[in-house]
C-alpha positions in Angstrom: 201.8 136.7 131.9 201.7 134.7 128.6 204.1 131.9 127.7 206.9 132.8 125.2 206.5 130.0 122.8 206.2 130.2 119.0 202.7 130.3 117.6 203.3 127.3 115.3 200.1 126.4 113.5 199.0 122.7 113.7 198.0 122.0 110.0 198.0 119.2 107.5 200.5 121.1 105.2 202.9 120.9 108.1 202.6 117.1 108.1 203.1 117.0 104.3 206.3 119.1 104.6 207.6 116.8 107.3 206.9 113.8 105.1 208.8 115.4 102.3 211.8 116.4 104.4 212.3 113.3 106.5 210.7 110.3 104.8 211.0 110.9 101.0 212.3 107.3 100.5 209.5 105.5 102.4 207.1 103.4 100.3 203.3 103.6 99.6 201.8 100.5 98.0 198.3 100.1 96.5 196.6 97.0 95.2 194.9 98.0 92.0 191.6 96.6 90.6 193.5 94.1 88.5 195.2 92.9 91.7 198.6 94.2 90.6 200.4 96.5 93.1 201.3 100.1 92.4 204.4 101.4 94.3 205.9 104.7 94.7 207.8 106.7 97.4 206.6 109.5 99.7 208.6 111.9 97.5 206.3 111.0 94.6 203.2 111.2 96.8 204.2 114.7 98.1 204.9 115.9 94.6 201.6 114.8 93.3 199.7 116.2 96.3 201.3 119.5 95.6 200.2 119.3 91.9 196.7 118.5 92.9 196.7 121.6 95.1 197.8 123.7 92.1 195.2 122.1 89.9 192.4 122.9 92.2 193.4 126.5 92.5 193.7 126.7 88.6 190.1 125.3 88.4 188.9 128.2 90.6 188.5 126.3 93.9 188.8 128.9 96.6 189.7 128.6 100.3 187.0 127.0 102.4 185.1 125.4 99.4 184.4 121.7 99.5 185.9 119.1 97.2 184.3 115.7 97.4 185.9 112.3 96.9 184.1 109.1 95.8 187.0 106.7 95.9 188.4 103.5 97.4 191.5 103.2 99.5 194.4 104.0 97.2 197.4 106.3 96.7 195.4 108.9 94.7 193.0 109.2 97.6 196.0 109.8 99.9 197.1 112.6 97.6 193.6 114.1 97.9 193.8 113.8 101.7 196.7 116.4 101.6 196.3 118.1 98.3 192.8 119.4 98.9 193.5 120.9 102.4 196.8 122.3 101.1 194.8 124.2 98.5 192.8 125.8 101.3 189.8 123.7 100.4 187.9 121.2 102.5 188.4 117.5 101.9 184.9 115.9 101.8 184.9 112.1 101.6 181.7 110.5 100.4 180.6 107.1 101.5 180.3 105.0 98.4 178.0 102.5 100.1 175.2 105.0 100.7 172.1 105.2 98.6 172.3 107.6 95.7 169.6 109.7 97.2 171.7 110.1 100.4 174.8 110.9 98.3 172.9 113.7 96.4 171.6 115.1 99.7 175.1 115.1 101.2 176.8 116.7 98.2 174.2 119.4 98.0 174.1 120.1 101.8 177.9 120.3 101.9 177.9 122.6 98.8 180.6 120.5 97.0 182.1 122.4 94.0 184.2 119.5 92.6 184.4 115.8 92.9 187.1 113.2 92.5 185.6 109.9 91.5 187.1 106.5 90.7 186.4 105.3 87.2 184.9 102.1 88.6 182.4 104.2 90.6 181.2 106.3 87.7 178.0 104.1 87.4 177.2 105.1 91.1 177.9 108.8 90.4 175.6 108.7 87.3 172.7 107.6 89.6 172.7 111.0 91.3 174.6 113.2 88.8 171.5 115.0 87.7 170.5 115.9 91.3 173.7 117.8 92.1 175.4 120.9 90.8 179.1 120.1 90.6 181.3 122.4 88.5 184.1 119.9 88.1 184.2 116.1 88.0 187.7 114.6 88.0 188.0 110.9 87.1 190.7 108.8 88.7 191.2 106.1 86.0 192.4 102.6 86.6 192.3 101.7 82.9 193.8 104.8 81.4 190.6 105.3 79.4 189.5 108.9 78.6 186.8 110.2 81.0 183.3 110.8 79.8 182.6 114.1 78.0 182.7 117.1 80.3 184.9 115.5 83.0 188.6 115.8 83.7 191.2 113.1 83.8 193.1 113.1 87.1 196.4 112.1 85.6 196.2 114.6 82.7 195.4 117.4 85.1 198.5 116.5 87.2 200.7 116.2 84.2 199.7 119.8 83.1 201.2 121.5 86.2 204.5 121.8 87.9 204.9 120.9 91.6 207.3 123.9 91.8 204.2 126.2 91.4 203.2 125.0 94.9 204.2 126.9 98.0 203.4 125.6 101.4 200.4 127.6 102.9 200.2 128.5 106.5 196.5 128.5 107.2 195.0 129.2 110.6 194.9 125.9 112.4 191.2 126.4 113.3 190.2 126.6 109.6 188.2 123.6 108.2 190.4 120.9 106.7 188.0 118.0 106.1 184.4 117.0 106.7 182.4 113.7 106.9 178.8 113.0 107.3 177.3 110.6 109.8 175.6 107.5 108.4 172.2 108.9 109.0 170.5 105.9 110.6 167.8 108.4 111.9 166.9 111.4 109.8 169.3 113.0 107.3 173.0 112.5 107.6 174.7 115.3 109.6 178.0 117.0 108.6 181.0 117.1 110.9 183.7 119.6 110.0 187.3 118.9 111.2 189.8 121.7 111.7 193.5 121.3 110.9 194.2 121.5 114.6 191.8 118.7 115.4 193.3 116.4 112.8 196.9 117.1 113.8 196.1 116.5 117.5 194.1 113.4 116.7 197.1 112.1 114.7 199.5 112.7 117.6 197.0 111.0 119.9 196.7 107.8 117.9 200.5 107.6 117.5 200.8 107.1 121.3 201.9 103.8 122.7 198.6 103.0 124.3 196.7 103.7 121.1 197.9 102.7 117.7 201.6 103.1 118.5 202.5 103.9 114.9 206.1 104.6 114.2 208.5 105.0 111.2 209.2 101.3 111.4 205.6 100.3 110.8 203.7 99.1 107.7 200.2 100.4 108.2 197.2 99.1 106.3 193.8 100.8 106.9 191.1 98.2 106.1 188.6 100.8 107.3 187.6 102.8 104.2 189.1 106.2 103.5 185.6 107.4 103.0 184.7 106.4 106.6 185.8 109.1 109.1 189.1 109.6 107.2 190.1 105.9 107.7 190.2 106.6 111.4 192.9 109.2 110.8 195.5 106.5 109.9 196.6 108.1 106.6 197.3 111.4 108.4 199.1 109.7 111.4 201.1 107.4 109.2 202.4 110.3 107.1 203.3 112.1 110.3 205.2 109.1 111.6 206.8 108.2 108.3 205.3 104.7 108.2 205.0 102.7 105.0 201.4 102.8 103.9 199.5 100.0 102.1 196.1 100.4 100.6 193.9 97.4 99.6 191.9 99.2 96.8 188.5 97.5 96.4 189.7 94.1 97.5 188.4 93.7 101.0 187.5 90.0 101.1 189.4 88.0 103.8 191.7 86.1 101.4 192.8 89.2 99.6 193.5 91.0 102.8 195.5 88.2 104.3 197.5 87.8 101.1 198.3 91.5 101.2 199.2 91.4 104.9 201.7 88.6 104.1 203.1 90.1 100.9 203.7 93.6 102.3 204.8 92.4 105.8 202.1 94.6 107.3 202.6 95.4 111.0 199.4 97.3 111.8 195.9 97.1 110.4 192.5 98.5 111.5 189.0 97.7 110.6 185.5 97.0 111.8 184.4 93.8 113.6 182.7 92.2 110.6 186.0 92.4 108.7 187.9 90.7 111.4 185.3 88.0 112.0 185.7 87.0 108.3 189.4 86.9 108.6 189.2 84.7 111.8 186.9 82.2 110.1 189.3 81.9 107.2 192.4 81.6 109.4 190.6 78.9 111.5 189.9 76.9 108.3 193.5 77.4 107.0 195.7 78.1 110.0 199.0 77.5 108.2 198.2 79.2 104.9 199.5 82.7 105.7 202.7 84.0 107.4 201.4 86.8 109.6 204.4 87.0 111.9 205.0 90.7 111.0 201.5 91.7 112.2 201.9 93.2 115.7 198.5 94.8 116.2 195.0 94.8 114.7 192.7 97.6 115.9 189.0 97.0 115.9 186.1 99.4 116.2 182.8 100.5 114.7 180.9 98.1 116.9 181.7 96.1 120.0 184.0 93.2 119.2 183.1 90.1 121.1 185.6 88.7 123.7 185.7 85.3 122.0 186.9 86.9 118.8 189.8 88.7 120.6 190.6 85.3 122.3 190.4 83.4 119.0 193.0 85.6 117.2 195.4 85.6 120.2 195.1 82.0 121.3 194.8 80.2 117.9 196.9 82.5 115.7 199.1 84.6 118.0 197.5 87.9 116.8 196.8 90.8 119.1 193.5 92.6 118.7 193.1 96.0 120.4 189.6 97.3 120.9 188.6 101.0 120.5 185.6 103.2 120.2 184.8 106.4 118.4 182.3 108.3 116.2 182.3 110.5 113.2 181.9 113.3 115.7 185.2 112.3 117.5 187.5 112.3 114.4 186.9 109.3 115.3 189.1 107.7 118.0 187.8 108.5 121.5 188.9 105.5 123.6 191.3 102.6 123.2 191.7 99.4 125.3 195.2 98.3 125.9 195.7 96.0 128.9 196.4 97.9 132.1 200.0 97.2 133.3 198.7 95.9 136.7 196.7 93.2 135.0 199.5 91.7 132.9 200.0 89.0 135.6 196.3 88.7 136.3 194.3 85.5 135.4 193.7 85.2 131.7 189.9 85.6 132.0 190.3 89.0 133.7 192.8 90.1 131.0 190.4 89.3 128.2 187.5 90.9 130.0 189.4 94.2 130.0 190.6 93.8 126.4 187.0 93.4 125.3 186.0 96.7 126.8 186.1 99.9 124.7 188.9 101.3 126.8 190.0 104.5 128.5 190.0 107.9 126.9 192.7 109.1 124.6 195.0 111.8 125.9 193.2 115.1 126.2 189.8 113.4 125.8 187.3 113.3 128.8 184.3 111.0 129.2 181.5 110.6 131.6 178.1 108.8 131.8 174.8 110.4 132.6 172.1 108.2 134.2 168.5 109.0 135.1 169.6 110.8 138.2 172.6 112.8 136.7 176.3 112.0 136.3 176.8 108.4 137.3 179.8 107.0 139.3 182.7 105.1 137.8 181.9 101.8 139.5 181.7 99.5 136.4 178.0 98.9 137.1 176.1 102.2 136.9 174.8 102.6 133.3 174.1 105.8 131.5 174.6 107.7 128.2 178.2 108.2 127.4 179.2 111.9 127.0 182.6 113.1 125.7 184.6 116.2 125.1 188.1 117.0 123.8 190.1 118.9 121.2 189.0 116.6 118.3 185.3 116.3 119.3 182.7 118.2 117.4 181.0 121.2 119.0 178.1 121.3 116.6 177.0 120.0 113.2 177.4 121.7 109.9 174.4 123.8 109.0 172.1 121.8 111.3 170.8 123.9 114.2 168.0 121.5 114.9 170.6 118.9 116.1 171.6 121.0 119.1 170.0 118.5 121.4 173.1 116.3 120.8 175.1 118.6 123.0 174.8 119.3 126.7 174.4 122.8 128.1 178.0 122.6 129.4 179.4 121.6 126.0 179.7 117.8 126.0 178.7 115.6 123.1 175.9 113.1 123.9 176.9 109.9 122.1 173.8 107.8 122.3 175.8 104.9 123.6 174.7 103.4 126.9 177.9 102.6 128.9 179.6 101.9 132.2 182.9 103.2 133.3 184.9 101.3 135.9 187.3 102.5 138.6 190.3 102.4 136.2 188.4 104.7 133.7 187.7 101.8 131.3 184.5 102.4 129.4 182.3 99.5 128.2 179.5 100.0 125.7 176.4 98.1 126.7 174.3 99.1 123.8 173.1 102.0 121.6 170.3 103.9 123.4 167.9 103.0 120.6 168.9 99.3 120.6 168.5 98.6 124.4 165.5 96.4 125.1 163.4 97.4 128.1 161.5 94.4 129.3 159.2 94.8 132.3 161.1 98.0 133.3 164.5 96.3 133.2 167.2 96.8 130.5 168.5 94.0 128.3 171.7 94.5 126.3 171.3 93.3 122.7 175.2 93.4 122.3 175.8 90.9 125.1 173.3 88.5 123.6 174.6 88.9 120.1 178.3 88.4 121.1 177.4 85.2 122.9 175.2 83.8 120.1 178.1 84.3 117.7 180.2 82.0 119.8 178.0 79.1 118.9 179.7 76.9 116.3 176.7 77.0 113.9 176.2 80.8 114.0 177.8 83.1 111.5 176.0 86.4 112.5 173.4 87.3 115.0 171.5 90.5 115.8 169.0 90.9 118.7 166.2 93.4 118.5 163.2 94.4 120.6 159.7 93.4 119.5 156.5 94.4 121.2 155.0 92.2 124.0 151.5 92.6 125.5 152.7 92.1 129.0 156.4 93.0 129.2 156.3 95.9 126.7 159.4 94.6 124.8 161.1 91.3 124.5 164.3 90.3 122.7 164.1 88.5 119.3 167.3 87.0 117.9 167.9 87.1 114.1 170.5 84.6 113.1 172.5 83.6 110.0 173.7 80.0 110.2 177.2 79.1 108.9 177.3 77.4 105.6 176.4 73.7 106.0 175.6 74.1 109.7 172.4 73.5 111.5 170.9 74.9 114.7 167.4 75.1 116.0 165.7 77.9 118.0 165.7 75.6 121.1 169.4 74.8 120.8 170.4 78.5 120.6 168.2 79.5 123.5 169.6 76.6 125.6 173.1 77.7 124.7 172.4 81.2 126.1 170.6 79.9 129.2 173.6 79.2 131.5 175.1 82.6 130.6 172.2 85.0 131.3 169.3 85.6 133.6 166.2 83.8 132.3 164.3 87.0 131.6 167.2 88.1 129.3 166.7 85.1 127.0 165.2 85.8 123.5 161.6 84.5 123.3 162.2 83.5 119.7 164.9 83.1 117.0 164.4 84.0 113.4 166.7 82.4 110.8 167.6 84.5 107.8 170.0 84.3 104.8 171.6 87.7 105.6 171.5 90.4 108.2 171.3 93.9 106.5 174.2 96.1 107.3 174.8 99.9 107.3 177.3 101.5 105.0 180.0 101.1 107.5 179.4 97.4 108.2 177.2 97.6 111.4 174.0 95.6 111.7 171.1 97.6 110.4 168.7 97.0 113.2 166.2 99.6 112.1 165.5 97.4 109.0 165.2 94.3 111.1 162.8 96.1 113.5 160.7 97.2 110.6 160.7 93.7 109.1 159.7 92.0 112.3 157.5 94.8 113.7 154.3 92.6 113.4 155.9 89.8 115.4 154.3 90.3 118.8 155.5 87.8 121.4 152.8 86.5 123.6 154.5 84.2 126.1 154.5 84.6 129.8 
């Protein structure tokens, strides 16, 4: 027999309606390009999201068609997060840090019919405008200036319609609501299409206590860009919870972020490791400059955060960093690393060791690792490629049949991350499959070497890559950026690593550079480093 429950559809319009009914007074604050702060209430946000939905339908956008956004983190982007799916269309956030050629490929591959673009990003759009076939370009103006000929002004379009023309739709929860593209480090970027159901379940998942623990009492600031996997789902989840939302606009430097944390009494923030490293360095230089007593949790992801960074925030500044892991394909949060209750009285070193792992799977998400001989045991030592499945994990890529090898025969996503899982179910990323260094038949983790190098007082950033070796096949090469005014030699840094690693793990050489190239989402771009140092064959014993 079947259950006798209502067939209530899990959709983004349902979240919008809840925000309108229960949290109309809650605030949304945005730092504008001129550094002033725009404020309005959820009531205004909902009204404007409704208007945007009406506008898109008036422009001829039909159900299932894609509407792109090329925007920073701000309140208009939040309106698009809900207004576009509420029109039956698909929200398609574009990564403004990508090359124009990648952007034109993505817009064309997705089949975007319209684009919302920040006025300040028009120069970027103009670099690929003649390569795409958009029917409507809507400019979100910071200055109030008229848009270029042939484009629409966002505010004028909203002023021209009445929110009462909107009626809440009830789409099938399995219909597409949003899409993002992978960063495309190998080959073309691939499209991931999120259903309404997946985004609602993901929102509920990250609201749980062992994840982001967002509630109505929170003040949430996503440092992670809204163009990067929907800002890790925080705008959707915060609206569901009724939390105050704060958006930093284009001001992502450490001083601007810390000022905003203090001024808005932010309780929760999330961003990639490189962002938090910059904040930690500034706080260490000026430990009493900012009142961050309201900040209860900072979530970090995107790449493995070193244990010493988590320690530094906690021990020197009383700030709690919670590690997590995910991918564009996982909506994106797959695992989070709260401290297990049985370890709360454990020695401090053991606690931090766990907090530096990527954590255990979110509710309803399952993980496993596949080694050379099949599914590996959860013993904390056996390594293999991490595989994942769950209700907000992609089952295939958009219009990309050649990428089927990313999925197993029994329907799990192959992540490309080499990991271990311990007896408690805590997963730890050892490296990306393509970044592991195989020396003499044994694996070396570039992540472990990098995180230790960055503990050295003279090192600002470090990336470790494989270079060819006539005897050992591959050997590690460290690429290091020194801190301003600091000095360190190759010998010093290798000696610093020596007590912490087996001798055969140690880099054979260190290259000092002014800057390590980064991907569009702030990760070290090792492919560029490998190309740059491809001719550096190490010849030692």
